[in-house]
N, C-alpha and C positions, 0 to 999 in steps of 0.2 A: 681731573676728573670730575664729571657730574653726572647725575640722571635725573630726567624730566617723568614723573606723574601722575597721568589724568584719574581724580580720583570722584567715584560718582557715590555722595550721600544722598539718601533719603531719610528724613527727618521728622517729624512729626508730619506729615505731608507736605513737606519742604523741600523740591528736588532742586539740588546744586552739584555744581561738577566744581571740584577745586583741582589746582595744579600745582605740585607740588615738585621744588628742587631740592635735588640731596647732592650736597657737597663732600668730596673727600678731604678730611683734613689731617693733621696732629692733632691728639687729644694727648694730656696726658692726667689719668688719675688712678687713685689708689685699690685695690683689691682686701676686702678686709676679711675676715673670717668669724661666722655667727655658731655659738654653737647651738644644738640639737633641741634645748630647752627653749632659745630666745624665739628662735622661728615655730615652734608650736604653742608657744604663747602667741605669736603674731597671728597668726593663723586659727588661731580656737579665737581672737577678737574678731578676726574678719568672721567667720562664721557668725558670732551671736548675733553681726550686725543684721546679716544675711537672711537667720534664721528667726530674731527674736522682735525687731527691729524694725522688719520686711524691707530692710536698702536692697533695691535690688540691682544697683549701681554698685560694679567692683571696682571703681576708680577712686572714689575718694571713701571717708568717712562719714554719717549720718549727721551728724554739726554740719558738714560744710555743705550739705545735700538739705537742711531744711527752710523752709518755705520763709521769708520774711517780709 
């Protein structure tokens, strides 16, 4: 089974349409358990980037978004 989707992306004035095809398949993966303090530490690091370093992109860290 497959699912087709049409996505409209408006980024910096560029008007793009993308076709995405999703396929159902079997994947094996592991589920891990994180303790509460680990999650709080990760969340605090993200908040520091957003508030103090003015990184507004929640996807990546400030080092990867740095201008080169």
